[in-house]
N, CA, C and O of each residue as an XYZ file, in Angstrom:
856
protein
N     -19.746     38.998     30.584
C     -18.865     39.576     31.491
C     -19.474     40.758     31.964
O     -20.080     41.504     31.194
N     -19.342     41.027     33.373
C     -19.895     42.397     33.921
C     -18.897     43.353     33.425
O     -17.753     43.115     33.035
N     -19.708     44.821     33.528
C     -19.051     45.744     32.941
C     -17.838     46.338     34.315
O     -18.107     46.322     35.516
N     -16.671     46.766     33.771
C     -15.936     46.958     34.867
C     -16.274     48.403     35.477
O     -16.323     49.486     34.894
N     -16.444     48.165     36.521
C     -16.460     49.967     37.314
C     -15.349     50.643     37.237
O     -14.239     50.116     37.158
N     -15.604     52.080     37.259
C     -14.536     53.178     37.216
C     -13.925     52.938     38.784
O     -14.524     52.681     39.828
N     -12.428     53.139     38.496
C     -11.805     53.511     39.803
C     -11.829     55.111     39.940
O     -11.459     55.876     39.049
N     -12.369     55.532     41.313
C     -12.230     57.078     41.243
C     -10.522     57.318     42.102
O     -10.105     56.601     43.011
N      -9.880     58.358     41.570
C      -8.958     58.890     42.537
C      -9.108     60.409     42.776
O      -9.430     61.292     41.981
N      -8.805     60.470     44.018
C      -8.840     61.956     44.755
C      -7.624     62.449     44.860
O      -6.922     61.807     45.641
N      -6.953     63.645     44.198
C      -5.646     64.119     44.276
C      -5.641     65.450     44.951
O      -6.390     66.411     44.773
N      -4.644     65.299     45.756
C      -4.851     66.744     46.466
C      -3.832     67.760     45.418
O      -2.727     67.547     44.919
N      -4.927     69.145     45.345
C      -4.504     70.179     44.186
C      -2.850     70.311     44.286
O      -2.244     70.005     45.313
N      -2.202     70.804     43.090
C      -1.027     71.600     43.234
C       0.084     70.567     42.952
O      -0.051     69.627     42.169
N       1.448     70.896     43.828
C       2.428     70.044     43.093
C       2.104     68.660     43.702
O       2.560     67.747     43.014
N       1.489     68.289     44.724
C       1.230     66.874     45.045
C       0.490     66.212     43.638
O       0.963     65.271     43.001
N      -0.557     66.805     43.371
C      -1.168     66.022     41.870
C      -0.231     66.156     40.981
O      -0.305     65.144     40.284
N       0.708     66.901     40.557
C       1.407     66.730     39.504
C       2.553     65.653     39.719
O       2.938     64.996     38.752
N       3.079     65.474     40.935
C       4.124     64.464     41.217
C       3.323     63.137     40.927
O       3.676     62.405     40.003
N       2.266     62.841     41.707
C       1.425     61.776     41.333
C       1.099     61.350     40.171
O       1.133     60.135     39.976
N       0.736     62.172     39.201
C       0.604     61.819     38.018
C       1.827     61.682     37.133
O       1.683     61.006     36.114
N       2.901     62.176     37.354
C       4.209     61.529     36.542
C       4.520     60.266     37.325
O       5.155     59.409     36.711
N       4.215     60.042     38.434
C       4.628     58.437     38.900
C       3.670     57.815     38.294
O       4.088     56.903     37.580
N       2.355     57.977     38.300
C       1.013     57.243     37.434
C       1.747     56.775     36.053
O       2.001     55.606     35.763
N       1.994     57.767     35.371
C       2.676     57.537     33.787
C       3.691     56.602     33.730
O       3.788     55.883     32.736
N       4.690     56.482     34.927
C       5.540     55.341     34.961
C       4.942     54.106     34.911
O       5.435     53.183     34.261
N       3.694     53.982     35.683
C       3.271     52.506     35.517
C       2.346     52.477     34.409
O       1.508     51.586     34.549
N       2.238     53.060     33.504
C       1.066     53.401     32.329
C      -0.057     53.717     32.618
O      -0.883     53.037     32.010
N      -0.626     54.708     33.514
C      -1.800     55.032     33.977
C      -1.303     56.564     33.599
O      -0.359     57.133     34.147
N      -2.223     57.179     32.433
C      -2.056     58.363     32.017
C      -3.293     59.131     31.881
O      -4.244     58.521     31.393
N      -3.463     60.344     32.215
C      -4.740     61.328     31.916
C      -4.197     62.274     31.419
O      -3.561     63.078     32.102
N      -4.361     62.397     29.881
C      -3.970     63.404     29.367
C      -4.765     64.866     29.639
O      -4.094     65.875     29.855
N      -6.222     64.916     29.617
C      -6.884     66.004     29.765
C      -6.717     66.635     31.085
O      -7.290     67.723     31.155
N      -6.148     66.298     32.064
C      -6.035     66.728     33.344
C      -4.608     67.781     33.173
O      -4.299     68.712     33.917
N      -4.050     67.405     32.231
C      -2.605     68.228     31.949
C      -3.172     69.891     31.502
O      -2.477     70.872     31.771
N      -4.464     70.008     30.824
C      -4.678     71.053     30.043
C      -4.799     72.125     31.371
O      -5.573     72.085     32.327
N      -3.815     73.009     31.066
C      -4.027     74.303     32.093
C      -5.190     75.245     32.258
O      -5.298     76.064     33.171
N      -6.224     75.005     31.081
C      -7.176     75.845     30.791
C      -8.489     75.240     30.742
O      -9.468     75.877     30.354
N      -8.552     73.928     31.153
C      -9.835     73.017     31.181
C     -10.347     73.716     32.475
O      -9.669     74.086     33.433
N     -11.804     73.823     32.277
C     -12.715     73.877     33.263
C     -13.588     72.523     33.784
O     -14.738     72.556     34.220
N     -12.839     71.469     33.644
C     -13.583     70.036     34.001
C     -13.044     69.801     35.380
O     -11.925     70.072     35.817
N     -14.071     69.240     35.978
C     -13.840     68.637     37.303
C     -13.512     67.098     37.397
O     -12.863     66.676     38.354
N     -13.905     66.365     36.524
C     -13.380     65.105     36.609
C     -12.840     64.677     35.389
O     -13.179     65.156     34.307
N     -11.934     63.706     35.545
C     -10.987     63.642     34.009
C     -11.202     62.015     33.957
O     -11.152     61.434     35.041
N     -11.432     61.260     32.803
C     -11.629     59.798     32.803
C     -10.422     59.495     31.887
O      -9.892     60.218     31.043
N     -10.085     58.053     32.331
C      -9.317     57.288     31.166
C     -10.141     56.164     31.020
O     -10.385     55.216     31.767
N     -10.547     56.500     29.810
C     -11.820     55.241     29.517
C     -11.385     53.892     29.047
O     -12.191     52.965     29.127
N      -9.964     53.654     28.474
C      -9.719     52.504     28.494
C      -9.254     51.956     29.659
O      -9.239     50.726     29.626
N      -8.870     52.450     30.676
C      -8.512     51.730     31.847
C      -9.543     51.836     33.156
O      -9.353     51.371     34.280
N     -10.805     52.665     32.620
C     -11.890     52.597     33.395
C     -11.278     53.196     34.985
O     -11.340     52.606     36.063
N     -10.768     54.366     34.731
C     -10.183     55.171     35.762
C     -10.668     56.814     35.459
O     -10.793     57.367     34.366
N     -10.888     57.368     36.827
C     -11.647     58.680     36.934
C     -10.794     59.448     37.941
O     -10.363     59.013     39.009
N     -10.614     60.741     37.386
C      -9.726     61.391     38.795
C     -10.332     62.632     38.800
O     -10.969     63.068     37.841
N     -10.129     63.327     40.035
C     -10.319     64.756     40.221
C      -9.585     65.588     41.398
O      -9.311     65.031     42.461
N      -9.386     66.478     41.242
C      -8.322     67.475     42.140
C      -9.302     67.985     43.019
O     -10.403     68.452     42.725
N      -8.696     67.820     44.322
C      -9.608     68.398     45.333
C      -8.356     69.186     46.554
O      -7.134     69.035     46.523
N      -9.053     69.901     47.409
C      -8.071     70.534     48.154
C      -7.586     69.456     49.224
O      -8.177     68.386     49.373
N      -6.655     69.764     49.829
C      -5.567     68.458     50.656
C      -6.886     67.968     51.473
O      -7.481     66.905     51.291
N      -7.195     68.946     52.379
C      -8.254     68.245     53.580
C      -9.143     67.587     53.211
O      -9.494     66.623     53.891
N      -9.831     67.930     51.930
C     -11.096     67.239     51.231
C     -10.849     65.823     51.055
O     -11.719     64.958     51.157
N      -9.736     65.639     50.810
C      -9.047     64.311     50.164
C      -9.724     62.777     50.825
O     -10.462     61.942     50.300
N      -9.058     62.857     52.296
C      -9.660     61.833     53.122
C     -11.120     61.632     53.274
O     -11.727     60.582     53.482
N     -11.597     62.914     53.124
C     -13.269     62.885     53.349
C     -14.115     62.166     51.966
O     -15.164     61.526     52.039
N     -13.446     62.431     50.900
C     -14.118     61.848     49.558
C     -13.632     60.482     49.822
O     -14.472     59.628     49.540
N     -12.467     60.011     50.302
C     -12.019     58.389     50.251
C     -13.013     57.831     51.256
O     -13.592     56.802     50.906
N     -13.334     58.386     52.554
C     -14.000     57.865     53.597
C     -15.358     57.536     53.110
O     -15.690     56.357     53.237
N     -16.131     58.280     52.624
C     -17.233     58.416     52.015
C     -17.758     57.690     50.923
O     -18.939     57.587     50.591
N     -16.345     56.998     50.186
C     -16.420     56.319     48.982
C     -16.773     57.027     47.653
O     -17.001     56.377     46.633
N     -16.812     58.466     47.697
C     -16.719     59.449     46.585
C     -15.514     59.121     45.712
O     -15.588     59.058     44.485
N     -14.261     58.891     46.500
C     -13.166     58.427     45.602
C     -12.785     56.986     46.458
O     -13.016     56.812     47.655
N     -12.201     56.092     45.618
C     -11.805     54.701     45.847
C     -10.301     54.922     46.624
O      -9.867     54.298     47.593
N      -9.710     55.945     45.917
C      -8.356     55.894     46.207
C      -7.968     57.404     46.416
O      -8.730     58.207     45.877
N      -6.922     57.903     47.103
C      -6.464     59.303     47.452
C      -4.990     59.341     47.552
O      -4.317     58.443     48.059
N      -4.485     60.535     46.992
C      -3.217     60.760     47.292
C      -3.081     61.972     48.236
O      -3.891     62.862     47.977
N      -2.228     62.229     49.297
C      -2.529     63.094     50.263
C      -1.294     63.174     51.271
O      -0.664     62.187     51.653
N      -1.045     64.468     51.639
C       0.061     64.247     52.580
C      -0.144     63.694     54.044
O      -1.289     63.726     54.496
N       0.923     63.167     54.850
C       0.645     62.230     55.768
C      -0.139     63.249     56.921
O      -1.133     62.908     57.563
N       0.626     64.718     57.035
C      -0.209     65.645     57.789
C      -1.816     65.955     57.764
O      -2.552     66.174     58.726
N      -2.078     65.915     56.629
C      -3.480     65.822     56.448
C      -4.445     64.727     56.834
O      -5.627     64.910     57.126
N      -3.681     63.328     56.797
C      -4.517     62.192     57.234
C      -4.252     62.139     58.682
O      -4.988     61.436     59.375
N      -3.301     62.790     59.213
C      -3.426     62.844     60.710
C      -4.216     63.626     61.222
O      -4.826     63.217     62.209
N      -4.489     65.086     60.703
C      -5.036     66.113     61.028
C      -6.717     65.868     61.006
O      -7.552     66.292     61.805
N      -6.925     64.950     59.685
C      -8.409     64.683     59.553
C      -9.104     63.495     60.316
O     -10.309     63.491     60.568
N      -8.404     62.686     60.592
C      -8.503     61.528     61.265
C      -9.747     60.545     60.904
O     -10.611     60.154     61.688
N      -9.603     60.205     59.338
C     -11.098     59.777     58.891
C     -10.395     58.029     58.791
O      -9.248     57.585     58.834
N     -11.877     57.354     58.630
C     -11.588     56.181     58.651
C     -11.451     55.725     57.066
O     -12.329     55.610     56.211
N      -9.911     55.492     56.985
C      -9.327     54.975     55.406
C      -8.446     54.355     56.103
O      -8.241     54.445     57.313
N      -7.708     53.462     55.013
C      -6.645     52.864     54.925
C      -5.534     53.372     54.282
O      -5.491     53.731     53.105
N      -4.307     53.401     55.387
C      -2.985     53.927     54.623
C      -2.341     53.083     53.999
O      -1.853     52.186     54.687
N      -2.166     53.053     52.918
C      -1.355     51.910     52.225
C      -0.091     52.005     51.557
O       0.590     51.025     51.258
N       0.215     53.200     51.325
C       1.647     52.952     50.690
C       1.994     54.815     50.884
O       1.226     55.774     50.802
N       3.590     54.733     51.187
C       4.402     56.246     51.045
C       4.960     56.147     49.941
O       5.440     55.119     49.463
N       4.922     57.590     49.301
C       5.220     57.748     47.799
C       6.731     58.089     48.071
O       7.594     57.688     47.291
N       6.980     58.680     48.956
C       8.168     59.076     49.188
C       8.603     60.501     48.961
O       9.619     60.973     49.471
N       7.652     61.266     48.042
C       7.690     62.752     47.845
C       7.512     63.689     49.032
O       7.486     63.278     50.192
N       7.396     64.902     48.704
C       6.838     66.160     49.504
C       7.163     65.729     50.964
O       6.419     65.942     51.922
N       8.531     65.011     51.022
C       9.084     65.184     52.361
C       9.164     66.309     53.104
O       9.536     67.363     52.589
N       8.826     66.220     54.406
C       8.932     67.376     55.267
C       8.482     66.790     56.736
O       7.807     65.761     56.774
N       8.870     67.465     57.942
C       8.462     67.310     59.209
C       7.444     68.064     59.805
O       7.285     69.263     59.575
N       6.671     67.325     60.649
C       5.985     68.499     61.624
C       6.816     68.782     62.781
O       7.494     67.889     63.288
N       6.806     70.038     63.254
C       7.635     70.523     64.420
C       7.376     71.225     65.147
O       6.703     72.195     64.797
N       7.752     71.088     66.410
C       7.670     72.387     67.537
C       8.738     73.381     67.398
O       9.919     73.059     67.525
N       8.324     74.696     67.117
C       9.239     75.768     66.550
C       8.973     76.818     67.508
O       7.831     77.022     67.922
N       9.865     77.418     67.838
C      10.073     78.668     68.471
C      11.399     79.563     68.707
O      12.391     79.431     67.989
N      11.328     80.521     69.816
C      12.435     81.269     69.756
C      13.571     80.176     70.902
O      13.177     79.592     71.912
N      14.757     80.166     70.442
C      15.774     79.246     71.267
C      15.149     79.414     72.774
O      15.021     78.420     73.489
N      14.795     80.625     73.188
C      14.558     80.763     74.537
C      13.362     80.069     75.370
O      13.256     80.100     76.596
N      12.433     79.402     74.416
C      11.369     78.628     74.546
C      11.773     77.148     75.146
O      11.143     76.592     76.047
N      13.028     76.564     74.436
C      13.412     75.369     74.478
C      13.189     74.709     76.401
O      12.761     73.625     76.799
N      13.585     75.657     77.009
C      13.177     74.994     78.764
C      11.700     75.047     79.043
O      11.255     74.391     79.985
N      10.927     75.763     78.311
C       9.600     75.699     78.613
C       8.830     74.310     78.305
O       7.854     73.827     78.880
N       9.602     73.813     77.188
C       9.415     72.623     76.945
C       9.518     71.194     77.603
O       8.787     70.224     77.806
N      11.238     71.713     77.900
C      11.657     70.610     78.880
C      10.789     70.746     80.236
O      10.419     69.615     80.553
N      10.481     71.397     80.850
C      10.184     71.863     82.090
C       8.545     71.527     82.379
O       8.029     71.552     83.497
N       7.774     71.171     80.969
C       6.496     70.626     80.911
C       5.776     72.059     81.517
O       4.876     71.931     82.347
N       6.144     73.253     81.133
C       5.476     74.538     81.663
C       4.074     74.813     80.721
O       4.113     74.635     79.504
N       3.075     75.176     81.281
C       2.024     75.304     80.510
C       1.990     76.504     79.583
O       1.757     77.650     79.966
N       2.191     76.219     78.588
C       2.269     77.204     77.416
C       1.078     77.178     76.060
O       0.391     76.184     75.824
N       1.015     78.288     75.370
C       0.482     78.458     74.092
C       0.985     77.873     72.633
O       2.095     78.190     72.206
N       0.216     77.108     71.985
C       0.882     76.578     70.853
C      -0.115     76.934     69.839
O      -1.280     76.546     69.922
N       0.360     77.728     68.801
C      -0.326     78.253     67.653
C       0.119     77.171     66.650
O       1.160     76.514     66.646
N      -1.092     77.143     65.667
C      -0.913     75.866     64.735
C      -2.155     75.834     63.748
O      -3.210     76.388     64.055
N      -1.988     75.184     62.595
C      -2.922     74.960     61.691
C      -3.469     73.688     62.109
O      -4.668     73.481     61.925
N      -2.667     72.730     62.699
C      -2.977     71.547     62.763
C      -3.146     71.472     64.465
O      -2.250     71.315     65.294
N      -4.501     71.627     64.670
C      -4.759     71.550     66.419
C      -4.814     69.961     66.833
O      -4.772     69.641     68.021
N      -4.906     69.025     65.827
C      -5.265     67.550     66.232
C      -4.181     66.945     66.524
O      -4.089     66.068     67.383
N      -3.107     67.447     65.700
C      -1.825     66.989     65.906
C      -1.312     67.374     66.966
O      -0.830     66.595     67.789
N      -1.349     68.820     67.116
C      -0.430     69.072     68.481
C      -1.130     69.013     69.763
O      -0.607     69.264     70.849
N      -2.442     68.638     69.556
C      -3.141     68.034     70.847
C      -2.624     66.602     71.175
O      -2.311     66.246     72.311
N      -2.572     65.885     70.161
C      -2.026     64.610     70.159
C      -0.697     64.451     70.785
O      -0.448     63.775     71.783
N       0.199     65.217     70.018
C       1.698     65.370     70.404
C       1.611     65.681     72.090
O       1.955     64.889     72.967
N       1.100     66.947     72.276
C       1.249     67.254     73.914
C       0.696     66.459     74.878
O       1.176     66.177     75.977
N      -0.318     66.123     74.412
C      -1.160     65.422     75.574
C      -0.648     63.739     75.488
O      -0.363     62.991     76.423
N      -0.650     63.597     74.734
C      -0.360     61.786     74.668
C       0.895     61.442     74.586
O       1.219     60.377     75.112
N       1.823     62.185     73.968
C       3.250     61.901     74.144
C       3.993     62.606     74.833
O       5.116     62.181     75.104
N       3.578     63.828     75.284
C       4.685     64.518     76.265
C       4.149     65.026     77.470
O       4.807     65.565     78.361
N       2.352     64.743     77.460
C       1.712     64.615     78.714
C       2.164     65.822     79.420
O       2.593     65.955     80.566
N       1.951     66.749     78.387
C       2.145     68.477     78.706
C       0.963     69.132     78.618
O       0.325     68.838     77.607
N       0.456     69.929     79.346
C      -0.709     70.602     79.274
C      -0.694     72.067     78.570
O      -0.130     72.998     79.145
N      -1.143     72.197     77.673
C      -1.047     73.300     76.669
C      -2.208     73.850     75.973
O      -3.163     73.111     75.735
N      -2.216     75.111     75.616
C      -3.601     75.833     75.244
C      -3.395     76.057     73.762
O      -2.646     76.992     73.479
N      -3.886     75.419     72.843
C      -3.731     75.364     71.321
C      -4.640     76.195     70.804
O      -5.855     76.207     70.998
N      -3.845     77.030     69.998
C      -4.616     78.363     69.309
C      -4.690     77.950     67.879
O      -3.630     77.556     67.392
N      -5.695     77.966     67.155
C      -5.860     77.231     65.838
C      -5.696     78.801     65.016
O      -6.356     79.798     65.308
N      -4.676     78.724     63.964
C      -4.454     79.825     63.264
C      -4.648     78.875     61.581
O      -4.599     77.674     61.316
N      -4.895     80.228     60.653
C      -4.639     79.684     58.891
C      -3.780     80.455     58.571
O      -3.269     79.976     57.559
N      -3.160     81.646     58.897
C      -2.309     82.198     58.371
C      -0.650     81.838     58.764
O      -0.332     80.896     59.490
N       0.161     82.636     58.231
C       1.474     82.432     58.672
C       1.416     82.237     60.194
O       1.097     83.135     60.973
N       1.820     80.730     60.626
C       1.986     80.470     61.796
C       3.260     81.070     62.694
O       3.301     81.197     63.918
N       4.208     81.374     61.786
C       5.401     81.944     62.511
C       5.216     83.454     63.012
O       6.092     83.925     63.737
N       4.287     84.104     62.710
C       4.108     85.394     63.121
C       3.696     85.234     64.894
O       4.045     86.080     65.717
N       3.132     84.349     65.141
C       2.366     83.992     66.407
C       3.561     84.264     67.567
O       3.316     85.204     68.323
N       4.674     83.631     67.762
C       5.692     83.631     68.789
C       6.427     84.972     68.448
O       7.243     85.446     69.238
N       6.120     85.585     67.237
C       6.926     87.205     67.268
C       6.040     88.015     67.799
O       6.541     89.001     68.339
N       4.527     87.916     67.844
C       3.979     89.072     68.043
C       3.620     88.591     69.686
O       3.101     89.542     70.272
N       3.721     87.719     70.318
C       3.360     87.350     71.506
C       2.078     86.597     71.768
O       1.568     86.654     72.887
N       1.521     85.884     70.780
C       0.145     85.197     70.805
C       0.468     83.820     71.454
O      -0.217     83.373     72.374
N       1.633     83.114     70.887
C       1.922     82.207     71.799
C       3.417     82.095     71.720
O       4.177     82.694     70.960
N       3.710     81.156     72.712
C       4.989     80.800     73.095
C       6.049     79.757     71.687
O       7.208     79.925     71.308
N       5.241     78.971     71.359
C       5.959     78.063     70.330
C       4.571     77.855     69.166
O       3.402     78.203     69.336
N       5.163     77.198     68.025
C       4.309     76.533     67.128
C       4.640     75.287     66.770
O       5.757     74.775     66.842
N       3.476     74.730     66.316
C       3.255     73.448     65.747
C       3.294     73.439     63.829
O       2.233     73.534     63.212
N       4.231     73.353     63.317
C       3.844     73.427     62.057
C       4.926     72.461     61.020
O       5.782     71.670     61.418
N       4.645     72.744     59.836
C       5.489     71.766     58.837
C       6.765     72.161     58.513
O       6.664     73.305     58.070
N       7.900     71.812     58.505
C       9.031     72.323     58.332
C       9.561     71.728     56.948
O       9.358     70.535     56.718
N      10.177     72.455     56.099
C      10.617     71.744     55.028
C      12.360     72.154     54.858
O      13.269     71.335     54.994
N      12.520     73.496     54.559
C      14.059     73.673     54.908
C      14.273     74.364     55.687
O      15.494     74.489     55.786
N      13.384     75.361     56.853
C      13.529     75.905     57.829
C      14.026     77.594     57.775
O      14.257     78.346     58.722
N      14.087     77.854     56.343
C      14.497     79.201     55.933
C      13.711     80.058     56.538
O      14.158     80.926     57.288
N      11.981     79.851     56.181
C      11.293     80.917     56.988
C      11.478     81.117     58.723
O      11.531     82.213     59.282
N      11.534     80.196     59.192
C      11.796     79.786     60.617
C      13.147     80.770     61.141
O      12.998     81.549     62.083
N      14.528     80.629     60.387
C      15.498     81.215     60.644
C      15.505     82.657     60.405
O      16.140     83.409     61.146
N      14.802     83.096     59.366
C      14.697     84.378     59.037
C      13.881     85.370     59.902
O      13.819     86.597     59.830
N      13.266     84.486     60.751
C      12.308     85.318     61.803
C      12.681     84.767     63.111
O      11.833     84.634     63.994
N      14.164     84.375     63.309
C      14.413     84.240     64.617
C      13.879     82.809     65.337
O      14.058     82.654     66.545
N      13.289     81.889     64.617
C      12.935     80.675     65.380
C      13.713     79.524     64.637
O      14.426     79.501     63.635
N      13.240     78.487     65.629
C      14.192     77.427     65.386
C      13.404     76.010     65.626
O      12.321     75.985     66.210
N      13.939     75.030     65.207
C      13.050     73.979     65.424
C      13.548     73.188     66.873
O      14.702     72.815     67.086
N      12.630     73.062     67.614
C      12.924     72.637     69.404
C      12.461     71.218     69.302
O      13.266     70.411     69.766
N      11.420     70.745     68.835
C      11.494     69.122     68.936
C      10.619     68.989     67.429
O       9.981     69.829     66.795
N      10.900     67.553     67.180
C      10.238     66.928     65.933
C       9.098     66.131     66.506
O       9.209     65.401     67.491
N       7.749     66.367     65.666
C       6.673     65.408     66.005
C       6.573     64.145     65.451
O       6.381     63.097     66.067
N       6.780     64.366     63.662
C       6.594     63.421     62.848
C       7.110     63.687     61.497
O       7.158     64.828     61.038
N       7.543     62.509     60.779
C       8.155     62.705     59.451
C       6.537     62.795     58.553
O       5.514     62.175     58.844
N       6.710     63.622     57.586
C       5.688     63.553     56.462
C       6.076     63.465     55.050
O       7.196     63.837     54.701
N       5.188     62.977     54.182
C       5.197     62.665     52.905
C       4.224     62.487     52.308
O       3.211     62.520     53.005
N       4.035     62.245     50.940
C       2.748     61.853     50.242
C       2.392     60.640     50.418
O       3.300     59.809     50.387
N       0.909     60.128     50.668
C       0.458     58.776     51.080
C      -0.497     58.643     50.255
O      -1.032     59.620     49.731
N      -0.926     57.151     49.967
C      -2.057     56.696     49.031
C      -2.885     56.274     50.308
O      -2.444     55.740     51.326
N      -3.959     56.574     50.071
C      -5.243     55.929     51.010
C      -6.115     55.437     50.360
O      -6.407     55.917     49.265
N      -6.816     54.250     50.917
C      -8.070     53.697     50.356
C      -9.285     53.609     51.074
O      -9.180     53.425     52.287
N     -10.248     53.687     50.657
C     -11.634     53.302     51.283
C     -11.647     51.941     51.622
O     -11.124     51.124     50.864
N     -12.190     51.594     52.686
C     -12.499     50.537     53.285
C     -12.996     49.610     52.504
O     -12.461     48.526     52.270
N     -14.385     50.134     51.927
C     -15.105     49.023     51.315
C     -14.810     48.765     49.790
O     -15.137     47.716     49.235
N     -14.129     49.862     49.120
C     -13.462     49.652     47.651
C     -12.124     48.648     48.044
O     -11.696     48.020     47.076
N     -11.535     48.460     49.123
C     -10.204     47.704     49.414
C     -10.751     46.169     49.200
O     -10.088     45.267     48.689
N     -12.279     46.040     49.760
C     -12.591     44.368     49.586
C     -13.190     44.414     48.374
O     -13.240     43.353     47.752
N     -13.741     45.564     47.801
C     -14.832     45.172     46.728
C     -13.785     44.952     45.265
O     -14.056     44.108     44.410
N     -12.619     45.837     45.182
C     -11.721     45.985     44.275
C     -10.313     45.709     44.510
O      -9.405     46.305     43.931
N     -10.151     44.772     45.390
C      -8.851     43.953     46.244
C      -7.998     44.297     45.035
O      -7.308     45.316     45.011
N      -8.059     43.390     43.986
C      -7.564     42.834     42.970
C      -6.645     43.895     42.232
O      -5.417     43.843     42.154
N      -7.548     44.945     41.666
C      -7.211     46.277     40.927
C      -6.324     47.051     41.837
O      -5.235     47.488     41.466
N      -6.770     47.203     42.948
C      -6.250     48.113     43.947
C      -4.699     47.848     44.430
O      -3.782     48.656     44.578
N      -4.745     46.232     44.648
C      -3.323     45.596     45.137
C      -2.444     45.763     43.908
O      -1.286     46.105     44.147
N      -2.754     45.601     42.746
C      -2.186     45.649     41.487
C      -1.229     47.081     41.407
O      -0.013     47.271     41.359
N      -2.236     47.835     41.419
C      -1.892     49.478     41.455
C      -0.868     49.335     42.510
O       0.290     49.251     42.100
N      -1.003     49.302     43.413
C       0.062     49.434     45.042
C       1.311     48.612     44.689
O       2.404     49.066     45.028
N       1.250     47.550     44.099
C       2.666     46.743     43.656
C       3.083     47.354     42.436
O       4.313     47.378     42.391
N       2.492     47.909     41.328
C       3.042     48.428     40.312
C       3.906     49.920     40.932
O       4.970     50.365     40.502
N       3.223     50.367     41.837
C       3.677     51.941     42.230
C       5.079     51.291     42.982
O       6.180     51.786     42.740
N       4.952     50.356     43.736
C       6.246     50.169     44.598
C       7.426     49.919     43.585
O       8.543     50.383     43.812
N       7.169     49.226     42.538
C       8.129     49.055     41.467
C       8.895     50.462     41.038
O      10.054     50.430     40.624
N       8.194     51.627     41.164
C       8.714     52.869     40.639
C       9.347     53.808     41.407
O      10.190     54.611     41.007
N       8.791     53.654     42.858
C       9.238     54.740     43.796
C      10.579     54.610     43.900
O      11.220     55.380     44.615
């Protein structure tokens, strides 16, 4: 019988990876060495189940999956939309729930209603562009930022922002509010298109098992 190949998982670093591994433990998939806070290792292996895991920055996860360096990835829906990779999204894990929203001072609400040409600051230019151009048919200038997006309308860089909102506390503290909701977000499982064919049985079983504990 031919040797079973390793299934490789790319997990988004941080809270996402921790919650994913907790969930995997419920279906009998464990990886003890990944929990060691002092480890310098990059790849973690479960020899018995022929599984490999590695941690990656969120935006890199869909890239690893598209190119087959990972068979399966776990990453936020915001990253999937922003990266636009050729991968299958197969399961909503239901944690890491938040929303992508258009936010700004209350006074800018009318600018959105009347389709005025405005500036939108965001870490997610692709999502913002799709929302304004394809859903709202509003012409906007999109400004890509990497740091605190909330700062942009306060200092007059943009009228509104397109950003992830969890509790809305930071917005309120800075005199901003949610003006429109773009889409709900949460952690998702993504699969490489070739792996889905080649390892269909194992991957389908994994998805089925996960569904029982979500």
